[in-house]
N, CA, C and O atoms as a printed pandas DataFrame, in Angstrom:
     atom_number atom_name residue_name chain_id  residue_number  x_coord  y_coord  z_coord
0              1         N          MET        A               1  -25.494  -14.360   13.281
1              2        CA          MET        A               1  -25.179  -14.866   12.293
2              3         C          MET        A               1  -24.530  -13.783   11.265
3              4         O          MET        A               1  -25.134  -12.821   10.790
4              5         N          LYS        A               2  -23.107  -14.156   11.008
5              6        CA          LYS        A               2  -22.560  -13.274   10.676
6              7         C          LYS        A               2  -23.162  -13.072    8.296
7              8         O          LYS        A               2  -23.601  -14.109    7.798
8              9         N          THR        A               3  -23.088  -12.177    7.629
9             10        CA          THR        A               3  -23.068  -11.786    6.581
10            11         C          THR        A               3  -22.339  -12.748    5.685
11            12         O          THR        A               3  -21.223  -13.240    5.849
12            13         N          GLN        A               4  -23.015  -12.880    4.911
13            14        CA          GLN        A               4  -22.307  -13.652    3.996
14            15         C          GLN        A               4  -22.031  -12.520    2.811
15            16         O          GLN        A               4  -22.890  -11.825    2.267
16            17         N          ILE        A               5  -20.109  -12.523    2.472
17            18        CA          ILE        A               5  -20.169  -11.614    1.404
18            19         C          ILE        A               5  -19.780  -12.234    0.560
19            20         O          ILE        A               5  -18.996  -13.163    0.756
20            21         N          LYS        A               6  -20.182  -11.925   -0.519
21            22        CA          LYS        A               6  -19.675  -12.703   -1.542
22            23         C          LYS        A               6  -18.454  -11.881   -2.482
23            24         O          LYS        A               6  -18.615  -10.794   -1.928
24            25         N          GLU        A               7  -17.821  -11.724   -3.065
25            26        CA          GLU        A               7  -17.099  -10.920   -4.585
26            27         C          GLU        A               7  -17.146  -11.647   -5.684
27            28         O          GLU        A               7  -16.671  -12.745   -5.975
28            29         N          SER        A               8  -18.145  -10.446   -6.569
29            30        CA          SER        A               8  -18.170  -10.936   -8.005
30            31         C          SER        A               8  -18.385  -10.093   -8.912
31            32         O          SER        A               8  -17.460   -9.295   -8.760
32            33         N          GLU        A               9  -19.229   -9.612  -10.077
33            34        CA          GLU        A               9  -18.712   -8.883  -10.921
34            35         C          GLU        A               9  -20.295   -7.943  -11.074
35            36         O          GLU        A               9  -21.125   -8.199  -10.202
36            37         N          PHE        A              10  -20.502   -7.391  -11.638
37            38        CA          PHE        A              10  -22.137   -6.403  -11.460
38            39         C          PHE        A              10  -22.265   -5.723  -12.900
39            40         O          PHE        A              10  -21.276   -5.319  -13.510
40            41         N          SER        A              11  -23.151   -5.662  -13.231
41            42        CA          SER        A              11  -23.960   -4.741  -15.008
42            43         C          SER        A              11  -25.295   -4.891  -14.239
43            44         O          SER        A              11  -25.810   -5.633  -13.403
44            45         N          CYS        A              12  -25.654   -3.494  -15.169
45            46        CA          CYS        A              12  -26.828   -3.329  -14.879
46            47         C          CYS        A              12  -27.182   -3.135  -16.780
47            48         O          CYS        A              12  -28.139   -2.470  -17.176
48            49         N          ASP        A              13  -26.307   -3.779  -17.634
49            50        CA          ASP        A              13  -26.853   -3.390  -18.897
50            51         C          ASP        A              13  -26.638   -5.230  -19.738
51            52         O          ASP        A              13  -27.207   -5.846  -20.639
52            53         N          GLY        A              14  -25.426   -5.510  -18.727
53            54        CA          GLY        A              14  -24.937   -6.691  -19.509
54            55         C          GLY        A              14  -23.582   -6.587  -20.016
55            56         O          GLY        A              14  -22.808   -7.535  -19.891
56            57         N          GLU        A              15  -23.297   -5.695  -20.481
57            58        CA          GLU        A              15  -21.795   -5.175  -21.131
58            59         C          GLU        A              15  -20.853   -4.942  -20.123
59            60         O          GLU        A              15  -19.977   -5.639  -19.611
60            61         N          ASN        A              16  -21.361   -3.454  -19.912
61            62        CA          ASN        A              16  -20.633   -3.272  -18.468
62            63         C          ASN        A              16  -20.324   -3.717  -17.455
63            64         O          ASN        A              16  -21.143   -3.254  -16.661
64            65         N          TYR        A              17  -19.450   -4.525  -16.776
65            66        CA          TYR        A              17  -19.154   -5.495  -15.411
66            67         C          TYR        A              17  -18.397   -4.442  -14.571
67            68         O          TYR        A              17  -17.633   -3.640  -15.110
68            69         N          TYR        A              18  -18.657   -4.463  -13.043
69            70        CA          TYR        A              18  -17.685   -3.977  -12.109
70            71         C          TYR        A              18  -17.284   -4.737  -10.498
71            72         O          TYR        A              18  -17.965   -5.475   -9.785
72            73         N          LYS        A              19  -16.614   -4.473  -10.413
73            74        CA          LYS        A              19  -15.969   -5.923   -9.613
74            75         C          LYS        A              19  -16.806   -4.872   -8.079
75            76         O          LYS        A              19  -16.885   -3.647   -7.986
76            77         N          GLY        A              20  -17.413   -6.180   -6.868
77            78        CA          GLY        A              20  -18.174   -5.515   -6.486
78            79         C          GLY        A              20  -18.417   -6.865   -4.890
79            80         O          GLY        A              20  -17.758   -7.878   -4.655
80            81         N          PHE        A              21  -19.543   -6.299   -4.154
81            82        CA          PHE        A              21  -19.787   -7.390   -3.129
82            83         C          PHE        A              21  -20.750   -7.636   -3.256
83            84         O          PHE        A              21  -21.302   -6.833   -4.007
84            85         N          SER        A              22  -21.622   -8.685   -2.777
85            86        CA          SER        A              22  -22.949   -8.672   -2.799
86            87         C          SER        A              22  -23.199   -9.398   -0.897
87            88         O          SER        A              22  -22.777  -10.498   -0.540
88            89         N          LEU        A              23  -23.835   -8.577   -0.149
89            90        CA          LEU        A              23  -24.772   -8.928    1.368
90            91         C          LEU        A              23  -25.846   -9.793    0.997
91            92         O          LEU        A              23  -26.861   -9.668    1.681
92            93         N          GLY        A              24  -25.874  -10.760   -0.047
93            94        CA          GLY        A              24  -27.237  -11.220   -0.092
94            95         C          GLY        A              24  -28.735  -10.592   -0.210
95            96         O          GLY        A              24  -29.819  -11.173   -0.144
96            97         N          GLU        A              25  -28.417   -9.112   -0.422
97            98        CA          GLU        A              25  -29.623   -8.277   -0.066
98            99         C          GLU        A              25  -30.176   -8.570   -1.536
99           100         O          GLU        A              25  -29.454   -9.027   -2.422
100          101         N          LYS        A              26  -31.955   -8.168   -1.766
101          102        CA          LYS        A              26  -31.940   -7.834   -2.966
102          103         C          LYS        A              26  -33.064   -6.730   -2.746
103          104         O          LYS        A              26  -33.610   -6.312   -1.725
104          105         N          TRP        A              27  -33.211   -6.393   -4.211
105          106        CA          TRP        A              27  -34.554   -5.432   -4.938
106          107         C          TRP        A              27  -35.002   -5.385   -5.846
107          108         O          TRP        A              27  -34.421   -5.428   -6.930
108          109         N          ASN        A              28  -36.679   -5.239   -5.577
109          110        CA          ASN        A              28  -37.390   -6.058   -6.704
110          111         C          ASN        A              28  -36.663   -7.225   -7.082
111          112         O          ASN        A              28  -36.846   -7.376   -8.290
112          113         N          GLY        A              29  -35.906   -8.147   -6.618
113          114        CA          GLY        A              29  -35.523   -9.487   -6.964
114          115         C          GLY        A              29  -34.147   -9.022   -7.937
115          116         O          GLY        A              29  -33.761   -9.808   -8.803
116          117         N          PHE        A              30  -33.347   -7.522   -7.706
117          118        CA          PHE        A              30  -32.137   -7.526   -8.395
118          119         C          PHE        A              30  -31.642   -7.869   -7.739
119          120         O          PHE        A              30  -32.265   -8.469   -6.864
120          121         N          GLU        A              31  -30.026   -7.770   -7.605
121          122        CA          GLU        A              31  -28.915   -7.829   -6.673
122          123         C          GLU        A              31  -28.691   -6.674   -6.045
123          124         O          GLU        A              31  -29.210   -5.768   -6.698
124          125         N          VAL        A              32  -27.908   -6.092   -4.623
125          126        CA          VAL        A              32  -27.583   -5.027   -4.397
126          127         C          VAL        A              32  -26.654   -4.784   -4.273
127          128         O          VAL        A              32  -26.531   -4.662   -3.054
128          129         N          PRO        A              33  -25.679   -4.576   -4.760
129          130        CA          PRO        A              33  -24.518   -4.824   -4.713
130          131         C          PRO        A              33  -23.238   -3.394   -4.050
131          132         O          PRO        A              33  -23.490   -2.227   -4.348
132          133         N          TYR        A              34  -22.409   -3.612   -3.487
133          134        CA          TYR        A              34  -21.378   -2.640   -2.891
134          135         C          TYR        A              34  -20.052   -2.804   -3.659
135          136         O          TYR        A              34  -19.620   -3.761   -4.301
136          137         N          PHE        A              35  -19.446   -1.375   -3.361
137          138        CA          PHE        A              35  -18.962   -1.633   -4.487
138          139         C          PHE        A              35  -17.649   -0.582   -3.733
139          140         O          PHE        A              35  -18.066    0.316   -3.003
140          141         N          ARG        A              36  -16.190   -0.699   -3.906
141          142        CA          ARG        A              36  -15.372   -0.165   -3.096
142          143         C          ARG        A              36  -15.127    1.535   -3.761
143          144         O          ARG        A              36  -15.941    1.879   -4.618
144          145         N          TYR        A              37  -14.053    2.526   -3.369
145          146        CA          TYR        A              37  -14.449    3.779   -4.048
146          147         C          TYR        A              37  -13.760    4.110   -5.363
147          148         O          TYR        A              37  -14.014    5.251   -5.749
148          149         N          ASP        A              38  -13.036    3.479   -6.066
149          150        CA          ASP        A              38  -12.430    3.543   -7.595
150          151         C          ASP        A              38  -13.506    2.993   -7.958
151          152         O          ASP        A              38  -13.768    3.713   -8.922
152          153         N          GLU        A              39  -14.178    2.390   -7.918
153          154        CA          GLU        A              39  -14.705    0.964   -8.824
154          155         C          GLU        A              39  -16.345    1.963   -9.003
155          156         O          GLU        A              39  -17.000    2.079  -10.039
156          157         N          ALA        A              40  -16.720    2.685   -7.361
157          158        CA          ALA        A              40  -17.959    3.347   -7.309
158          159         C          ALA        A              40  -17.925    4.488   -8.578
159          160         O          ALA        A              40  -18.637    4.724   -9.554
160          161         N          VAL        A              41  -16.736    5.027   -8.017
161          162        CA          VAL        A              41  -16.389    6.550   -9.113
162          163         C          VAL        A              41  -16.594    5.967  -10.650
163          164         O          VAL        A              41  -17.385    6.520  -11.414
164          165         N          LYS        A              42  -15.744    4.696  -11.082
165          166        CA          LYS        A              42  -15.270    4.344  -12.412
166          167         C          LYS        A              42  -17.358    4.626  -12.790
167          168         O          LYS        A              42  -17.841    5.426  -13.592
168          169         N          ILE        A              43  -18.090    3.675  -11.900
169          170        CA          ILE        A              43  -19.482    3.903  -12.204
170          171         C          ILE        A              43  -20.698    4.420  -12.642
171          172         O          ILE        A              43  -21.623    4.050  -13.364
172          173         N          LEU        A              44  -20.217    6.008  -11.556
173          174        CA          LEU        A              44  -21.023    7.274  -11.640
174          175         C          LEU        A              44  -20.361    7.932  -13.147
175          176         O          LEU        A              44  -21.016    8.216  -14.150
176          177         N          GLU        A              45  -18.561    8.098  -12.917
177          178        CA          GLU        A              45  -18.479    8.602  -14.138
178          179         C          GLU        A              45  -19.074    7.665  -15.625
179          180         O          GLU        A              45  -19.002    8.284  -16.687
180          181         N          ASP        A              46  -19.538    6.477  -15.660
181          182        CA          ASP        A              46  -19.599    5.662  -17.000
182          183         C          ASP        A              46  -21.031    6.049  -16.728
183          184         O          ASP        A              46  -21.398    6.382  -17.855
184          185         N          SER        A              47  -22.200    6.232  -15.827
185          186        CA          SER        A              47  -23.330    6.669  -15.698
186          187         C          SER        A              47  -23.552    8.133  -16.376
187          188         O          SER        A              47  -24.476    8.194  -17.187
188          189         N          LYS        A              48  -22.854    9.239  -16.148
189          190        CA          LYS        A              48  -22.531   10.480  -15.980
190          191         C          LYS        A              48  -22.410   10.605  -18.039
191          192         O          LYS        A              48  -23.041   11.314  -18.822
192          193         N          LYS        A              49  -21.444    9.686  -18.246
193          194        CA          LYS        A              49  -21.194   10.065  -19.849
194          195         C          LYS        A              49  -21.882    9.411  -20.408
195          196         O          LYS        A              49  -21.845    9.587  -21.626
196          197         N          ASN        A              50  -22.732    8.476  -19.963
197          198        CA          ASN        A              50  -24.113    7.525  -20.835
198          199         C          ASN        A              50  -25.742    8.318  -20.238
199          200         O          ASN        A              50  -26.858    7.797  -20.241
200          201         N          GLU        A              51  -25.318    9.807  -19.735
201          202        CA          GLU        A              51  -26.378   10.410  -19.249
202          203         C          GLU        A              51  -27.272    9.911  -18.184
203          204         O          GLU        A              51  -28.086   10.581  -17.547
204          205         N          LEU        A              52  -27.160    9.358  -18.134
205          206        CA          LEU        A              52  -28.218    8.156  -16.816
206          207         C          LEU        A              52  -28.318    9.385  -15.470
207          208         O          LEU        A              52  -29.396    9.968  -15.352
208          209         N          ILE        A              53  -27.136    9.748  -14.460
209          210        CA          ILE        A              53  -26.958   10.900  -14.131
210          211         C          ILE        A              53  -26.276   12.292  -14.495
211          212         O          ILE        A              53  -25.722   12.718  -15.508
212          213         N          ASN        A              54  -26.575   12.863  -13.132
213          214        CA          ASN        A              54  -26.459   14.430  -14.062
214          215         C          ASN        A              54  -25.035   14.760  -13.579
215          216         O          ASN        A              54  -24.066   15.245  -14.163
216          217         N          SER        A              55  -25.237   14.323  -12.280
217          218        CA          SER        A              55  -23.341   14.730  -11.559
218          219         C          SER        A              55  -23.701   14.107  -10.093
219          220         O          SER        A              55  -24.822   14.220   -9.599
220          221         N          TYR        A              56  -23.136   13.759   -9.764
221          222        CA          TYR        A              56  -22.190   13.357   -8.017
222          223         C          TYR        A              56  -20.934   14.013   -7.692
223          224         O          TYR        A              56  -19.984   14.565   -8.247
224          225         N          SER        A              57  -21.269   13.771   -6.796
225          226        CA          SER        A              57  -19.715   14.345   -5.457
226          227         C          SER        A              57  -19.570   13.379   -4.387
227          228         O          SER        A              57  -20.208   12.380   -4.053
228          229         N          PHE        A              58  -18.481   14.010   -3.924
229          230        CA          PHE        A              58  -17.807   12.862   -2.662
230          231         C          PHE        A              58  -17.910   13.674   -1.982
231          232         O          PHE        A              58  -17.956   14.788   -2.504
232          233         N          ASN        A              59  -18.009   13.587   -0.382
233          234        CA          ASN        A              59  -17.759   14.076    0.713
234          235         C          ASN        A              59  -16.647   13.358    1.755
235          236         O          ASN        A              59  -16.673   12.265    2.321
236          237         N          LEU        A              60  -15.664   14.443    1.761
237          238        CA          LEU        A              60  -14.650   13.493    2.329
238          239         C          LEU        A              60  -14.678   13.363    3.894
239          240         O          LEU        A              60  -14.136   12.410    4.454
240          241         N          THR        A              61  -15.290   14.297    4.534
241          242        CA          THR        A              61  -15.969   14.159    5.547
242          243         C          THR        A              61  -16.812   13.642    6.483
243          244         O          THR        A              61  -16.585   13.663    7.692
244          245         N          THR        A              62  -18.383   12.885    5.637
245          246        CA          THR        A              62  -18.917   12.224    6.034
246          247         C          THR        A              62  -18.792   10.632    5.096
247          248         O          THR        A              62  -19.685    9.787    5.146
248          249         N          LYS        A              63  -17.616   10.479    4.341
249          250        CA          LYS        A              63  -17.772    9.616    3.514
250          251         C          LYS        A              63  -19.062    9.176    2.525
251          252         O          LYS        A              63  -19.498    8.043    2.322
252          253         N          LYS        A              64  -19.410   10.150    2.115
253          254        CA          LYS        A              64  -21.081    9.846    1.369
254          255         C          LYS        A              64  -20.922   10.629    0.058
255          256         O          LYS        A              64  -20.530   11.791   -0.053
256          257         N          PHE        A              65  -21.402    9.544   -1.189
257          258        CA          PHE        A              65  -21.806   10.152   -2.306
258          259         C          PHE        A              65  -23.003   10.607   -2.611
259          260         O          PHE        A              65  -24.004    9.955   -2.314
260          261         N          THR        A              66  -23.087   11.960   -3.337
261          262        CA          THR        A              66  -24.505   12.601   -3.179
262          263         C          THR        A              66  -24.175   12.663   -4.936
263          264         O          THR        A              66  -23.301   13.209   -5.609
264          265         N          VAL        A              67  -25.365   11.802   -5.249
265          266        CA          VAL        A              67  -25.963   11.561   -6.903
266          267         C          VAL        A              67  -26.657   12.325   -7.254
267          268         O          VAL        A              67  -27.646   12.256   -6.525
268          269         N          ILE        A              68  -26.801   13.209   -8.098
269          270        CA          ILE        A              68  -27.550   13.882   -8.603
270          271         C          ILE        A              68  -28.638   13.691  -10.333
271          272         O          ILE        A              68  -27.994   14.088  -11.305
272          273         N          ASP        A              69  -29.928   13.217  -10.642
273          274        CA          ASP        A              69  -30.109   12.656  -11.498
274          275         C          ASP        A              69  -31.522   13.422  -12.529
275          276         O          ASP        A              69  -32.048   14.355  -11.921
276          277         N          ASP        A              70  -32.054   13.181  -13.729
277          278        CA          ASP        A              70  -32.280   13.776  -14.210
278          279         C          ASP        A              70  -32.999   15.255  -13.602
279          280         O          ASP        A              70  -32.661   16.369  -14.002
280          281         N          TYR        A              71  -34.004   15.013  -12.606
281          282        CA          TYR        A              71  -34.652   15.406  -12.030
282          283         C          TYR        A              71  -34.573   16.340  -11.063
283          284         O          TYR        A              71  -35.414   17.136  -10.645
284          285         N          GLN        A              72  -33.095   16.074  -10.666
285          286        CA          GLN        A              72  -32.144   17.431   -9.820
286          287         C          GLN        A              72  -32.876   16.987   -8.401
287          288         O          GLN        A              72  -33.046   17.812   -7.504
288          289         N          THR        A              73  -33.314   15.528   -8.276
289          290        CA          THR        A              73  -32.946   14.715   -7.372
290          291         C          THR        A              73  -31.505   14.313   -6.419
291          292         O          THR        A              73  -30.575   13.865   -7.091
292          293         N          PRO        A              74  -31.314   14.419   -5.205
293          294        CA          PRO        A              74  -29.853   14.350   -4.622
294          295         C          PRO        A              74  -30.184   12.878   -4.089
295          296         O          PRO        A              74  -31.146   12.857   -3.321
296          297         N          GLU        A              75  -29.605   11.695   -4.332
297          298        CA          GLU        A              75  -29.535   10.642   -3.883
298          299         C          GLU        A              75  -28.277   10.471   -3.224
299          300         O          GLU        A              75  -27.200   10.587   -3.809
300          301         N          ILE        A              76  -28.453   10.080   -1.500
301          302        CA          ILE        A              76  -27.224   10.490   -0.959
302          303         C          ILE        A              76  -26.998    9.117   -0.348
303          304         O          ILE        A              76  -27.840    8.614    0.397
304          305         N          ILE        A              77  -25.336    8.238   -0.810
305          306        CA          ILE        A              77  -25.181    6.996   -0.658
306          307         C          ILE        A              77  -24.123    7.155    0.335
307          308         O          ILE        A              77  -23.065    7.684   -0.008
308          309         N          PRO        A              78  -24.359    6.622    1.907
309          310        CA          PRO        A              78  -23.488    6.464    2.822
310          311         C          PRO        A              78  -22.860    5.319    2.236
311          312         O          PRO        A              78  -23.217    4.642    1.272
312          313         N          MET        A              79  -21.683    5.204    3.121
313          314        CA          MET        A              79  -21.070    4.303    3.356
314          315         C          MET        A              79  -20.988    3.517    4.073
315          316         O          MET        A              79  -21.269    3.988    5.175
316          317         N          ILE        A              80  -20.642    2.034    4.166
317          318        CA          ILE        A              80  -20.824    0.670    4.917
318          319         C          ILE        A              80  -18.841    0.508    5.228
319          320         O          ILE        A              80  -17.962    1.230    4.758
320          321         N          TYR        A              81  -18.696   -0.645    6.125
321          322        CA          TYR        A              81  -17.622   -1.410    5.769
322          323         C          TYR        A              81  -18.161   -2.520    5.238
323          324         O          TYR        A              81  -19.374   -2.667    5.084
324          325         N          ILE        A              82  -17.218   -3.432    4.903
325          326        CA          ILE        A              82  -17.094   -4.061    4.338
326          327         C          ILE        A              82  -15.453   -4.760    4.582
327          328         O          ILE        A              82  -14.612   -4.228    3.857
328          329         N          ASP        A              83  -14.945   -5.816    5.457
329          330        CA          ASP        A              83  -13.689   -6.794    5.505
330          331         C          ASP        A              83  -13.262   -5.534    5.855
331          332         O          ASP        A              83  -12.230   -5.244    5.249
332          333         N          ASN        A              84  -13.773   -4.414    6.818
333          334        CA          ASN        A              84  -13.648   -3.613    7.606
334          335         C          ASN        A              84  -12.683   -2.949    6.588
335          336         O          ASN        A              84  -11.553   -2.662    6.983
336          337         N          LYS        A              85  -13.127   -2.621    5.011
337          338        CA          LYS        A              85  -13.017   -1.326    4.263
338          339         C          LYS        A              85  -13.705   -0.632    3.999
339          340         O          LYS        A              85  -14.768   -1.060    4.450
340          341         N          TYR        A              86  -13.914    0.477    3.403
341          342        CA          TYR        A              86  -15.254    1.143    2.864
342          343         C          TYR        A              86  -15.997    1.042    1.707
343          344         O          TYR        A              86  -15.316    1.130    0.686
344          345         N          ALA        A              87  -17.745    0.812    1.471
345          346        CA          ALA        A              87  -17.655    0.322    0.618
346          347         C          ALA        A              87  -19.117    1.062    0.136
347          348         O          ALA        A              87  -19.764    1.621    1.022
348          349         N          TRP        A              88  -19.561    1.070   -1.045
349          350        CA          TRP        A              88  -21.299    1.885   -1.288
350          351         C          TRP        A              88  -21.941    1.450   -2.109
351          352         O          TRP        A              88  -21.110    0.834   -2.776
352          353         N          SER        A              89  -23.326    1.251   -2.797
353          354        CA          SER        A              89  -24.488    0.592   -2.552
354          355         C          SER        A              89  -24.525    1.952   -3.952
355          356         O          SER        A              89  -25.481    2.720   -3.845
356          357         N          ILE        A              90  -23.550    2.222   -5.177
357          358        CA          ILE        A              90  -23.942    2.840   -6.207
358          359         C          ILE        A              90  -25.329    2.033   -6.689
359          360         O          ILE        A              90  -25.310    0.829   -6.945
360          361         N          GLY        A              91  -26.530    2.854   -6.779
361          362        CA          GLY        A              91  -27.899    1.895   -7.511
362          363         C          GLY        A              91  -28.640    0.951   -7.068
363          364         O          GLY        A              91  -29.622    0.397   -7.563
364          365         N          GLY        A              92  -27.675    0.694   -5.335
365          366        CA          GLY        A              92  -28.389   -0.360   -5.623
366          367         C          GLY        A              92  -29.785   -0.690   -4.702
367          368         O          GLY        A              92  -29.857   -1.728   -4.043
368          369         N          PHE        A              93  -30.615    0.065   -4.724
369          370        CA          PHE        A              93  -31.598   -0.016   -4.804
370          371         C          PHE        A              93  -32.688    0.734   -5.181
371          372         O          PHE        A              93  -33.484    1.331   -4.457
372          373         N          GLY        A              94  -32.644    0.629   -6.664
373          374        CA          GLY        A              94  -32.978    1.787   -7.672
374          375         C          GLY        A              94  -32.418    1.418   -9.001
375          376         O          GLY        A              94  -32.877    1.976   -9.998
376          377         N          TRP        A              95  -31.319    0.391   -9.131
377          378        CA          TRP        A              95  -31.288    0.113  -10.705
378          379         C          TRP        A              95  -31.184   -1.257  -10.870
379          380         O          TRP        A              95  -31.326   -1.980   -9.884
380          381         N          SER        A              96  -30.995   -1.653  -11.788
381          382        CA          SER        A              96  -31.205   -3.393  -11.971
382          383         C          SER        A              96  -30.171   -4.243  -12.304
383          384         O          SER        A              96  -29.919   -4.863  -13.337
384          385         N          TRP        A              97  -29.459   -4.130  -10.923
385          386        CA          TRP        A              97  -28.227   -5.002  -11.295
386          387         C          TRP        A              97  -28.168   -7.056  -11.164
387          388         O          TRP        A              97  -28.888   -7.769  -10.465
388          389         N          GLU        A              98  -27.312   -7.376  -11.891
389          390        CA          GLU        A              98  -27.276   -8.429  -11.796
390          391         C          GLU        A              98  -25.757   -8.976  -11.919
391          392         O          GLU        A              98  -24.856   -8.403  -12.531
392          393         N          ASP        A              99  -25.647  -10.288  -11.164
393          394        CA          ASP        A              99  -24.603  -11.227  -10.395
394          395         C          ASP        A              99  -24.198  -11.846  -11.934
395          396         O          ASP        A              99  -24.925  -12.240  -12.847
396          397         N          LYS        A             100  -22.624  -11.751  -11.807
397          398        CA          LYS        A             100  -22.162  -11.861  -13.392
398          399         C          LYS        A             100  -22.395  -13.738  -13.030
399          400         O          LYS        A             100  -22.657  -14.534  -13.931
400          401         N          ASN        A             101  -22.277  -14.033  -11.961
401          402        CA          ASN        A             101  -21.817  -15.430  -11.751
402          403         C          ASN        A             101  -23.085  -15.891  -10.927
403          404         O          ASN        A             101  -23.110  -16.745  -10.041
404          405         N          SER        A             102  -23.863  -15.327  -11.294
405          406        CA          SER        A             102  -25.640  -15.761  -10.798
406          407         C          SER        A             102  -26.090  -16.408  -11.902
407          408         O          SER        A             102  -27.241  -16.844  -11.936
């Protein structure tokens, strides 16, 4: 059975929405969205500006983001393919993402 890919906009605060994709996954009842690189960077920059994270980096070789939180705990975010293009689940299994169209 092929995974259903749904394009939508996602938010953690009901104000800032980011374009991404849902594969139908849930974490504690919240969406687990995936984002293309540019949108992922925008989310991480906004999160840094709002002091939700301390820093982040991207490894060009492994195509993984590393996000550092207030406790200096690194979270490694691996890349997946959606429609033959790279995507990352920023905060997917820990943030309270909601789908604008649900």
